[in-house]
Structures are given as structure tokens and as C-alpha cells.
C-alpha angles and dihedrals in degrees: 000000000000093000092048092050089049092048092052093047092049090052091050089050091051093043096048093035089225096159092076113105093243092059093050096113091046089048092055094046094047094049091052091051092045089053091056091040094053095034095230131152095242146341120214125185122196131182123237085266093061092253117148109242100176143341128208108187132175106244089206091066111103114263114261097030099087090040091070112124114282104165096089094054091048090048090053091055095045091049098041095035089218140094124285134181131198136191115206127185123228133180096260101031147319129301117210116198127188114190116197124185117236109219119229115248095208101036114056112224092008126114122241094192145303130272118205120197113196127201122189119213111195121222092248092055089049089053089052092048090053092052090048088055093050091049090049091054090050089050093056088051093053092041088067089061094052100101098055093044089044093053091051094047090051090052092050094044089050093053094046091047092054092052092046093049091053095046091044092052093050093046093046092057090049094048095042092057090052089051106036098053094056091042091051087053091047090052092052092049090047090054090050090050090050089055089053104262102135095169095072118119129192113232105197136133115235133138101188134065089305090060090049088051092050090051091048091048091050090048090048096054091048088051091047090052093047090047091047089055093049092043090054089050092049091048090052091048091048091050090052091046093051087049090053093044090051091050090050093046089050089049095048089047089052092048090048090050098046102040116109094229122081117248128201124172129195126197127221092270092057095255121142107237104168133037113165127206091258091058088052091051096048097045096032090231131125119246092233090064088063110030114094096013130110110265097228089054095049093046091049094048095051097037096243096159095162090056092046092048092048092049093046092049095051090047095046099040094034087228123172094213144011137186117204137169124199144147125253131190105231109186091327094316118114112220137174117237127198110206130192122186127195134179114235119222133177127226090275088055091247115155111252101177134264139302121207117201116187140170137196104251098176099105090037094055089045092053090046092051091050089050093046093047091047089052089049091049091050090048094046091048091046091047089048096046094051096065091037092066096060088039091054093042092048092051093047091050091048093051090048094052089043093057093041090055084227115192094228089054091121094053091045087046092053094045095047094048093048089053093049092048090049097047091045088051089053089051092048092050092050092049090048090055092047091052090051091054095043093045102039106157123240110267116260100219121211130165108249145130117289090201090065093061089045093052089048093055095042091053089053094052094043090058096041099039113048096170094054114092106208116208113196129192113172123179106231091201091066105113126209119290140195115259145127105264096206093048095047087046089054088049092056092042092055094043089047091047095051091048091047093051091042089058095043091245093301132088143053126311124195126204124176145163131208130183109224100206094185094056093026091230133140107229119201127186130190114185135174136186096233126124091289130224124289115235093246091054094046089070094051099036094101096042109113115260094013110129139146092203123104092222100028124116094209090233103097096084095036087059090046090054092046092054094047091047091050087052089057090250138121131229127202134180128210141151120287116224127267090012142331134047133291127202115200126185134170134210131197117259 
């Protein structure tokens, strides 16, 4: 192994011409790498003049081993121009050296140098090698006795083999009978199970793995029979459930097809999936022009701006519901649509899309307007008639006293004219309020803080109403919104006035704001602790000229509702706990 390593290194030195002075650094690095690669104790390179060019020695080799004389070995190689090896004894082992000449690349037949590869054999390894040698000698002695021992062993093995063969044959027949009979019965039972008989049971005696297999087979057939019964019951239940689902689906489809309101559903991908006959009737469009199309495309094509607005708001605000009213031009006829959008969710609260339910409110709004103006006309006639009676009586009394030349004519004249002036003033005030309601200006929207208006009105009432305790709770997260400052100020003044009058100028008044992030709405509440509002009055409270006050005109809350509606908001009234009334309105953010 040492000689082969030395030869390989010599060939590489010759091939790479590493013995030249310019390659000295490369030679040193290469020999260190080769020593590690071949795992030898050392590599020494000499020139043809016996000069040491480099040494790569293993630092783990005991000191003094690699210092053994080497010059004689190198000289032999240089003189003889051939390979030489030497074995040198050391105190701790044996050093084997293989010296290989390195041919000159420029001078044919000459040497460029010598490479010596050294292998160190420790004393412990020498001891083992000597032991191996002794064992080898003993092995050769025993090998000479192989044939007699081999013949005796063959005879012994033959006799034992015959005995084992006989015993195995007998035992095999015995065991086979205990195995084949149960297996045969298992095969017959398996065939019966394959034909659908799950009640079959194998009756065979066995205590080994076959017995365990038979028990498992019998338990399996019992489980299969039980599972088959449960499966048949589940199948029957599922069939009944499917029938019930089909019945419910047919019922729901019938309801959707027969309801008077239009219904349009949109799935999660924005595709229109349902468009019922009422929707066709209201919009004057066939269902096949909507189903299976993207909602945005269909709404744009047919000019359904209200539908597009509702859909966009629910998508942008992630709202679960939305109420909207708008006007649509349907075949040259302008109709008012009441639209309600809702988000559809399954039992796992997973979003399934949207459903839009809409109605034609044109005739209903006309009827409501007629009824409202009829009520207004009655109220105006009643309010005008009330002051006319004292005016008429005062004029008749004055005329009578004038013709009678009554001595108290001056006092009667003064009383009568005062009554006429006061009643005419009442008429004028009522007509001014009616004019304000009828000619309410269009809101001038600007983006500003709603809290500034609330604080302004609160400051006014704190100074004017000393017996009123104002409790304020404002949501600081509420952003700026678009509204007409003067009109919203009028809303708060009307609501505060009503609350103060309801409490007879003494009590607590609550005002609060809240930012509904989900619906993106500003919610405002004004509450008092007065007598509250009866349920029947709650429905008529915002109707013009409806009032329970002795001196009220009935237009204050009607104006409030008009302003909130013009701001795209809604207002509601309810009872405040434990007592009093609460007005709540919201505005879009």
C-alpha cells in the first residue's frame, strides 16, 4: 500500500512538474494534501542532489520515529534510479519507507528527484500481526485433518436429517389436519358472506392463530350484520331527509315565485342566481336576461342604479343588511323602489352572497302623500277655525256695543281688538311654521365634526336651562361626516326643546353619539326622563300637525324627520328605561 501511494505521488510530481523552484509553494501544499488523502505517516521529497524540498509529517506520530536515518535510502534510489523500500525498527513500532524516483521532464533518462512515503506501524499492531501469523500456522495444521472430520460430520448430518425428515413428515400431517379443516370451513363461510349471508358463523375448534382468525371472522360477520342494519336505517333516513329537502326546496321555490316582492340573489362570485316572476313584473325584464350574468354588468346594462348602489355599499362596508329607496326609469315610467339587501350565511357563518328584495312603492307613496296632506288639510282647517271663532265673537260684540252706544264701548273696543290681534298672531305663527316645512331648503353638505354642533347646542341649553342636568357621552372614534350644519343644529334644538317641555323644565337629559363601524353610520341618541310616548302615538309622532301639546304646531318633529331623511338617514322613537322617551337617528359616514 505504501509503495502504491509513493508511485501515485511520483507520477503526479512528474506530470505536474512540481519539483521546479517556481512550483515550491504548490509542492508544499500538494504534499500536505496528499498525506491526508493517503493517510500515511509522512511524505518527504528530495532533489536529485539529496536536498530536502518539502516534508509533510503526521504530528501524531511519536517523536523520534520519523527522525530515523533516511539519506542512505535516498542515495540508493538516486544511484540505482529504481524503487527501494526499507523497514526500520523504533522503540514504539516499525517505520516502513518506500522511495520512488521522480523522472525528469526535460532530460530523458535522468532523475528530477525522489519521493519517500512513510508508514508507521505501532507496536500494538505488530503484536496483532504476529498473533495472526501464529493463527494462520495453526489453521494450516488443522486443514490437513479436514477430510476425516468432514466424512464423520457428513455421516452424522445424514442420520440426523433422516430422523428429522421422518419426524417432520409425521408432524406435518398432524398439523396440516388441524389447519386445513378450519381453513376449509373459513373458505365456505367466506363464500356464504360473499353471497350476502352475513349471519354465517364458523364452528371449529382451534387454539392457535387459526382460532384467533375464526373468532375474528365470526366477530366481523356480526359487526357486518349490525353495520348493514344501521346502514339500511341510515339509508332510509337519508331517503326521507332527501324527500323532505325536495319538498322544502319546492315549497321555497313556490314561495319565491309567488311573493309579491321582487327577489334577486347574487352568489359570492357576483353572479345572479335567482330572479323571480315578481321581479320580472316590477322591472319589466325577463329572468333569462339576468340569471347567470355578473350583477355589475346586468345592473349597468339595464340602468338599475339603486341596485348597483346597494350592492356596492354592502360589498364596501361588509354590511349584513341595507335599506334603500330610489327611483328607476322603467320603460319610460318613473317608479319608486324600496330595496332591502341582506347577506346570506350558512350554519357555519360562511358567506354565501347577497339577496335583494324590492317592491314598487310608487302607489303606496302616492297614497301616503294623499293621506298625509289630507291630515295636514284637516289640521290646518282646524287650526284656522279655532282662532276665527274668538275673532268673529269679538267683532260681533264690538258691533253690538257700537250700535247700542254703550258707555263701556272703549273698554269693549280695547278687549275685542286685543283678542283679534292675538288670534291673528297665532294664525300667522302657524302659517310661518307651515311655510318652513313646505319650503325646507336643500341641505348644503360640508365635511365637519358632528360633535362641534352637539357641544354648541349643549352650551346653549346649559346656560338657558339651569334645572336641566345634561349627561353627554360622545364617541371620540366618530370621524367627520357630511351634513348641513344649520339644519342639524335645528334637529338638536327641536329634540332638546321637546325633551325639556316633556320634563317641565326640570330633570336629566341624555345625549350620546356612537360610531357603528360595521354599518359605517354615526348613531345619535337624545333621551329624557319625562312621561314617555304611548305606542299608538309613536306611529303618528312624525306626521305633520300631530301634537299632544296645548301650544304646539305639530311641525317640529315632521321637520326633524324631513332633515334626517334629506341627509340619507333614519330616525326612530322609543321609550327610555326606566322612564322617558329616546329619539335615535343615524347618518352615513
